[in-house]
C-alpha positions in Angstrom: -0.1 -0.1 -0.2 1.1 3.4 -0.6 2.1 5.6 2.2 0.5 8.6 3.1 0.9 12.0 4.6 0.7 11.6 8.3 0.4 13.9 10.8 3.2 13.1 13.8 2.0 11.4 16.5 -0.7 9.6 16.0 -1.5 6.9 18.1 -2.6 4.9 15.2 0.3 4.8 13.5 1.5 1.1 13.3 -1.4 -0.2 13.9 -3.6 -2.6 12.0 -6.9 -4.5 12.8 -5.1 -7.2 15.1 -2.6 -4.9 17.0 -5.3 -2.5 17.5 -7.1 -2.2 20.4 -9.9 1.1 21.7 -10.9 -0.1 25.0 -7.7 1.0 25.7 -7.0 4.3 24.0 -10.2 5.4 25.3 -9.0 4.2 28.9 -6.5 6.9 28.1 -8.4 9.4 27.7 -9.8 11.8 30.7 -13.3 10.8 31.4 -13.9 14.1 32.4 -12.7 15.7 29.1 -15.8 13.3 27.5 -18.0 14.5 29.8 -18.2 18.2 28.1 -18.9 19.7 24.7 -15.8 21.6 24.5 -13.4 18.3 25.6 -14.7 16.4 23.2 -14.5 19.2 20.5 -10.8 19.0 21.6 -9.8 15.4 21.7 -11.6 15.1 18.5 -10.2 18.0 16.4 -7.1 14.9 15.9 -8.8 12.4 15.7 -11.5 10.9 13.3 -11.7 7.7 14.5 -12.5 9.4 18.6 -15.3 11.3 16.6 -16.5 7.9 14.7 -16.6 6.7 17.7 -18.3 9.4 20.4 -20.7 10.6 17.1 -21.6 8.0 14.8 -21.1 4.7 17.1 -24.1 3.4 15.5 -22.7 3.1 11.8 -20.1 1.0 13.3 -21.9 -1.5 15.3 -22.1 -4.8 14.3 -25.8 -6.6 14.7 -24.4 -8.1 18.2 -23.6 -4.3 19.6 -19.7 -4.5 19.1 -17.8 -2.1 17.3 -14.9 -3.3 15.6 -12.7 -1.9 12.9 -10.2 -3.0 9.8 -7.1 -2.3 8.9 -8.3 0.3 5.5 -10.7 1.9 8.8 -7.5 2.9 10.7 -5.4 4.0 7.4 -8.2 6.0 6.4 -8.7 7.4 9.2 -4.8 8.7 9.1 -5.2 9.3 5.5 -7.8 11.9 6.5 -5.9 13.7 9.2 -3.9 15.1 6.4 -6.5 17.2 5.6 -5.4 19.5 9.1 -3.2 21.2 7.5 -3.5 22.9 4.1 -2.9 22.3 0.8 -0.3 23.9 -0.7 0.0 23.3 -4.4 -2.2 21.9 -7.0 -2.6 17.8 -7.1 -1.1 17.5 -3.7 -4.2 14.7 -2.3 -4.9 12.6 -4.7 -5.9 9.5 -3.5 -8.4 6.1 -4.4 -9.2 4.0 -1.9 -9.7 0.4 -3.5 -10.9 -2.1 -0.7 -13.7 -5.2 -0.7 -16.8 -5.8 -0.5 -19.0 -4.4 2.6 -15.9 -3.1 4.2 -18.5 0.5 5.1 -16.2 2.8 2.2 -19.5 4.9 1.8 -20.3 4.8 5.4 -16.1 6.6 6.5 -15.9 8.3 3.3 -19.2 10.0 2.6 -20.4 11.2 6.3 -18.1 10.3 9.1 -14.6 11.7 7.4 -16.6 14.8 6.0 -18.4 15.1 8.6 -15.8 14.9 10.9 -13.5 17.6 8.3 -16.7 19.8 7.9 -17.0 19.5 12.5 -13.8 21.0 13.3 -13.0 23.6 9.7 -11.0 20.8 8.4 -12.8 21.0 4.9 -15.3 24.0 3.8 -17.5 22.4 1.0 -17.4 18.8 -0.2 -18.4 18.2 -3.1 -19.5 14.0 -3.9 -19.9 12.2 -6.8 -21.3 8.5 -7.8 -22.7 6.6 -10.9 -26.0 8.1 -10.3 -27.5 11.1 -9.0 -29.3 9.8 -6.8 -26.8 7.8 -4.9 -25.1 11.2 -4.5 -28.1 12.5 -2.7 -28.3 9.2 -0.6 -25.3 10.1 1.3 -25.8 13.6 1.1 -28.8 12.5 2.9 -27.1 10.3 5.2 -25.1 12.6 6.1 -28.6 15.4 6.7 -29.9 12.7 9.0 -26.7 12.7 11.6 -27.5 16.4 11.7 -31.4 16.4 12.1 -31.5 13.6 13.7 -28.4 13.5 15.9 -28.8 15.3 19.4 -24.9 14.5 20.5 -23.5 16.5 17.3 -25.6 19.4 17.5 -25.2 19.8 21.4 -21.9 20.2 20.4 -21.6 21.2 17.2 -24.6 24.0 16.1 -23.6 25.5 13.4 -23.3 23.0 11.5 -26.2 21.4 11.8 -28.1 24.3 11.4 -29.3 25.3 7.1 -27.7 28.5 6.5 -30.1 31.8 6.8 -31.2 34.5 4.0 -32.3 37.7 5.1 -36.1 36.5 4.9 -35.6 33.3 7.3 -35.4 31.2 4.0 -32.3 28.1 3.9 -30.0 29.5 1.9 -30.2 25.9 0.4 -30.9 22.5 2.0 -32.0 20.4 -0.9 -31.6 16.8 -2.6 -28.5 18.1 -4.5 -27.1 21.0 -1.7 -27.1 21.3 2.0 -25.7 24.4 3.0 -25.2 24.9 6.8 -24.6 28.5 9.0 -21.2 27.6 10.5 -20.2 27.9 6.1 -20.1 24.5 5.3 -21.0 22.8 1.8 -22.1 20.3 0.8 -22.5 19.3 -2.8 -24.2 16.0 -4.4 -24.2 15.2 -8.3 -24.7 12.2 -10.3 -21.2 12.2 -12.5 -22.4 11.8 -15.6 -24.6 15.3 -15.1 -25.1 17.9 -17.0 -23.9 20.2 -15.2 -20.7 19.1 -12.9 -19.5 23.3 -11.9 -19.9 23.6 -8.6 -19.1 27.6 -7.0 -20.2 29.4 -4.1 -20.2 33.0 -3.8 -16.0 32.7 -4.3 -16.2 28.9 -3.0 -14.8 26.3 -4.7 -15.1 22.2 -3.0 -12.2 22.1 -1.3 -13.0 18.1 -0.8 -14.1 16.4 -3.8 -15.6 12.9 -2.8 -16.2 9.7 -6.3 -17.7 7.0 -4.6 -18.5 4.3 -7.0 -19.0 6.1 -10.5 -18.6 2.8 -12.5 -21.7 0.5 -12.9 -21.5 -2.7 -12.2 -20.4 -5.1 -15.2 -23.9 -5.3 -17.1 -24.7 -1.6 -17.0 -20.6 -1.1 -18.6 -18.7 -1.3 -21.6 -14.9 0.2 -21.6 -16.5 2.8 -24.4 -18.7 4.0 -21.1 -15.4 3.4 -18.8 -12.8 6.1 -21.3 -15.8 8.6 -21.2 -16.1 8.2 -17.7 -12.3 9.1 -17.5 -13.1 11.4 -19.6 -14.9 13.3 -17.3 -12.9 12.7 -14.2 -10.2 14.0 -15.2 -11.4 17.3 -18.2 -14.3 18.1 -15.7 -14.0 16.9 -12.2 -10.8 17.8 -10.8 -10.7 21.5 -13.0 -13.5 22.3 -9.8 -10.6 22.9 -7.8 -6.5 21.8 -8.6 -6.4 22.9 -4.5 -8.8 20.4 -3.6 -8.0 17.2 -1.8 -9.5 14.3 -4.4 -10.4 10.9 -2.9 -11.5 8.3 -5.0 -13.2 4.7 -3.9 -15.0 1.8 -5.2 -14.3 -2.1 -6.3 -13.8 -3.0 -9.4 -16.5 -4.2 -12.1 -14.8 -4.2 -14.6 -10.8 -5.4 -16.8 -9.4 -2.0 -17.6 -12.0 -0.3 -15.6 -10.4 3.8 -14.1 -10.3 1.2 -10.4 -9.2 -1.4 -12.1 -6.3 0.8 -13.3 -6.4 1.7 -9.4 -5.6 -1.6 -8.5 -3.3 -2.2 -10.4 -1.4 1.0 -9.8 -1.6 0.4 -6.0 -0.2 -3.3 -6.7 2.5 -2.4 -7.8 1.7 -3.9 -11.7 1.1 -1.4 -13.5 1.2 2.7 -13.5 -1.5 4.1 -15.8 -0.6 7.8 -17.9 -3.7 9.6 -16.1 -3.1 7.9 -13.3 0.7 9.2 -13.0 0.1 12.0 -15.0 -2.5 13.3 -12.7 -0.8 12.2 -9.5 -2.5 9.6 -8.0 -1.6 7.2 -5.5 -3.5 4.1 -5.0 -4.3 2.1 -1.7 -5.0 -1.5 -2.2 -6.3 -2.9 1.3 -6.2 -6.7 0.5 -8.9 -9.0 2.0 -6.0 -11.4 3.7 -2.8 -9.8 5.1 0.7 -10.5 5.8 2.0 -10.2 9.4 5.8 -9.7 8.9 7.0 -13.5 9.8 5.3 -14.5 6.7 1.2 -15.8 8.2 -1.7 -14.6 7.2 -4.4 -12.9 9.0 -7.5 -11.3 7.5 -7.6 -7.9 7.2 -10.6 -7.3 9.2 -10.5 -10.6 11.6 -13.9 -9.4 13.6 -16.2 -9.2 10.6 -13.7 -12.2 8.2 -12.4 -14.7 10.1 -9.4 -15.4 8.1 -10.5 -19.8 8.1 -14.2 -17.9 6.7 -11.9 -16.3 3.5 -10.1 -18.8 2.8 -12.6 -21.4 2.8 -14.1 -18.6 -0.2 -10.4 -18.2 -1.5 -10.6 -20.2 -5.1 -14.0 -18.8 -5.8 -14.9 -16.2 -8.3 -16.5 -14.2 -5.8 -14.0 -14.2 -3.6 -11.6 -12.6 -6.6 -14.3 -9.7 -8.2 -15.6 -8.2 -4.4 -13.0 -9.1 -2.0 -9.4 -8.9 -3.7 -10.4 -6.6 -6.3 -9.4 -9.0 -8.7 -11.7 -8.5 -12.1 -10.8 -12.1 -12.8 -13.9 -12.6 -11.1 -15.8 -10.6 -14.2 -18.2 -12.3 -16.9 -16.6 -12.6 -19.6 -17.9 -15.1 -22.6 -15.1 -17.9 -23.1 -12.8 -18.5 -20.2 -13.5 -19.1 -16.5 -10.6 -19.1 -13.4 -11.2 -22.9 -13.7 -10.1 -23.7 -17.2 -6.5 -22.6 -15.8 -4.0 -25.1 -14.6 -0.8 -25.5 -13.4 2.5 -27.7 -13.2 1.8 -30.3 -10.4 4.2 -32.5 -8.2 6.2 -33.5 -11.1 6.7 -30.5 -11.4 7.3 -28.3 -14.3 7.0 -30.0 -18.6 10.4 -30.6 -20.4 10.5 -28.1 -23.1 11.3 -29.7 -26.1 9.7 -26.0 -27.8 9.7 -23.2 -27.3 8.3 -19.2 -28.6 8.7 -15.8 -28.0 4.7 -15.2 -29.8 4.9 -11.4 -30.1 0.6 -9.6 -30.6 2.3 -5.8 -31.8 0.7 -2.4 -31.9 0.8 0.1 -34.0 1.7 3.0 -32.3 2.3 3.4 -28.2 -0.2 6.6 -28.0 -2.7 6.5 -25.6 -5.7 5.3 -27.1 -3.6 2.5 -28.7 -3.9 -0.9 -28.0 -0.4 -2.5 -25.8 2.1 -4.8 -27.4 1.7 -8.2 -26.0 4.8 -10.8 -25.4 4.1 -14.9 -23.9 6.4 -17.0 -23.9 5.1 -20.1 -24.3 6.6 -24.1 -24.4 5.7 -27.7 -25.8 6.3 -30.6 -24.5 6.5 -33.7 -26.6 6.2 -36.0 -23.3 3.2 -34.8 -22.6 1.6 -33.2 -25.7 0.3 -29.8 -23.8 2.3 -26.5 -24.1 3.3 -24.2 -21.1 2.5 -21.0 -20.9 5.4 -19.6 -18.7 4.9 -15.5 -19.4 3.0 -13.0 -20.4 3.3 -9.1 -20.6 1.5 -5.9 -21.8 4.0 -2.7 -22.8 3.0 0.8 -24.2 5.8 0.9 -25.9 6.9 2.7 -28.6 7.0 -0.4 -31.8 11.4 0.6 -32.5 15.1 0.3 -30.1 13.6 -0.1 -27.0 10.9 -2.6 -27.5 13.8 -4.9 -29.6 16.2 -4.3 -26.4 12.5 -5.8 -24.6 12.6 -8.9 -27.3 16.2 -9.4 -26.8 16.5 -9.8 -22.9 13.4 -11.9 -23.2 15.6 -14.5 -25.8 18.3 -14.1 -22.3 16.0 -14.4 -19.7 13.8 -17.7 -21.5 17.2 -19.3 -23.4 15.8 -22.3 -24.9 13.3 -20.2 -27.2 14.3 -21.0 -30.6 11.7 -19.1 -32.3 9.8 -15.6 -32.8 5.8 -16.0 -33.9 5.1 -12.2 -34.7 1.5 -11.1 -36.3 1.4 -9.1 -39.0 -1.7 -7.4 -39.9 -0.4 -4.2 -39.6 2.8 -3.0 -40.2 5.2 -5.8 -41.3 7.9 -3.9 -42.8 8.1 -2.1 -39.8 8.9 -5.1 -37.6 10.9 -6.3 -40.3 13.0 -3.3 -39.4 13.2 -3.9 -35.4 13.4 -7.4 -35.6 16.7 -8.6 -38.2 19.0 -10.5 -37.4 17.9 -11.8 -34.6 19.4 -14.9 -32.4 16.4 -17.0 -33.1 14.7 -17.7 -36.3 12.6 -14.7 -36.0 8.8 -16.5 -38.6 5.1 -13.8 -39.1 1.5 -15.1 -38.9 -0.6 -13.1 -41.2 -4.4 -13.9 -39.0 -7.6 -14.4 -41.4 -10.6 -15.7 -38.8 -11.6 -12.5 -36.3 -10.5 -12.8 -33.2 -14.2 -14.4 -31.1 -13.2 -17.7 -33.3 -9.5 -18.0 -33.0 -10.0 -17.7 -29.2 -12.7 -20.5 -28.9 -10.2 -22.7 -30.9 -8.0 -22.0 -28.0 -9.7 -22.2 -25.0 -11.0 -26.2 -26.6 -6.9 -26.8 -25.8 -7.5 -25.0 -22.1 -10.1 -27.3 -21.3 -8.9 -30.2 -23.1 -5.7 -29.6 -20.8 -3.4 -29.6 -23.7 -2.4 -26.3 -22.2 -1.0 -25.2 -18.4 0.5 -22.0 -16.8 3.8 -22.3 -15.7 2.2 -20.2 -12.4 -0.5 -17.9 -11.7 0.2 -15.4 -14.8 -2.0 -12.4 -13.4 -2.3 -10.4 -16.8 -3.6 -13.1 -19.2 -5.5 -15.4 -16.8 -7.9 -11.8 -16.3 -8.1 -10.6 -19.1 -9.2 -14.5 -20.9 -11.9 -14.1 -18.3 -12.6 -11.0 -19.2 -12.7 -12.3 -23.5 -14.1 -10.2 -25.2 -15.4 -7.6 -22.9 -11.9 -6.6 -21.4 -10.5 -3.0 -23.2 -7.6 -5.3 -23.8 -6.9 -8.6 -25.4 -3.0 -8.6 -26.1 -2.3 -11.3 -24.4 -5.1 -13.7 -25.7 -4.0 -13.3 -29.1 -0.1 -13.7 -28.2 -0.3 -16.8 -26.4 -3.0 -18.0 -28.3 -0.9 -17.5 -31.7 1.3 -19.9 -29.9 -0.8 -22.1 -29.0 -2.3 -23.1 -32.8 1.0 -22.8 -33.5 2.7 -26.2 -31.1 -1.2 -27.6 -32.1 -2.5 -27.4 -35.3 -4.5 -30.0 -35.8 -7.2 -29.4 -34.7 -6.6 -25.6 -35.6 -6.6 -26.3 -39.3 -10.3 -25.9 -39.5 -10.9 -22.5 -38.0 -7.6 -20.9 -39.2 -5.9 -19.8 -42.9 -3.2 -18.0 -41.1 -0.4 -18.2 -44.0 3.6 -17.8 -42.8 6.3 -16.5 -44.3 10.2 -16.3 -42.9 13.0 -13.8 -42.4 16.3 -12.8 -41.2 
């Protein structure tokens, strides 16, 4: 998880759900301060977790009345404490928080933490966006219910809990989409695709921008809509105030989605251009965490015991809803059960090995990736093994040539480079000239789906295994053809079809030629 800036001296520093004890912390506080409004305000000004417990405990309790926390909750409280200090440079505080479904992301980021910030003046104008206007307005409705009915909150923060008034006595703004408090705090709610995303109250612009589940379920989502949603975020939401603190929270709904890109950044797998350019930090909370000694524990042991998580770890629901791994997404062909790995006897002996390349003609932001896959054939077991697969957004030229040579060094058993040249054949001849192994080209004439169906047949008949879990290619396969990219599917498929040609002859007319 990316480290966030923290205010010095927090009692939460270094603690997780396993080591944090709320009762122990409360025991250190002077009960006389807790009994008085001024004391409670003083104690909670720098402590969002204590604020949550004192004023919003009913949102934290389970069905048995217990108040427990997960690793993510403690991380979020630590992160929110950065709101105490003003933002001094554009894009300084832009963060994304991805955690298992039902961790309470909306409760914390759209109710507890904004209320804490507003109560103590750390936040003056919160703008909340969701996939739909009704969803965003629900967040505002939850906040207003606390303001209207929470007696302790109303007693300690009366200006926050009373609407601003005009000279006529009417409320300045107390609607489904906006609330302005007597203290000056503003909370506005919008659907991310609203025709009017501009927000300004007098000279005041949002200093906290919240984006919660801005992507819909996969059934009503697509790669094209994901690109449009990202454009809205970058071109309409962030410019509301470049000095605003920005928080994106959510759960993956589709491979290649905005949240999925942030997950890959948070896990150190890949950083999309927009994430780097806009300065976002991504914080990924895994349902199963590792202790320093390598043993495992639950991120929220009171809610999800480790035994329970391990019992469902193999399911698609766990992958998608808990681990934020879109392997749980529903594609049209592969499922996670189609992937096999070497057994106790170890890896298959290699008879032949090739590097298969599915190239992109350019490396522009909107172009595909270049997929490279290392696949071998074992004559003894009569099956293929996929050893590795990587997708690169890299300009065709010397850098790609260097990467190919590096893969030949990493896998010295490679004896052939196979590259699809439906486009840019001359370009690839100029890049892959004088390779230390033979280079062959293939020109595909059948459509992608037909080719993929044939490759899936080999997987399901046990003719293809993976040397280990290959997350990127397996995600693409499970989401195919709905994923925004399928470069690795094509790269692996080309190699498998060449090694196992008999079953493929009826579905392909691929022509090959060689050059040096």
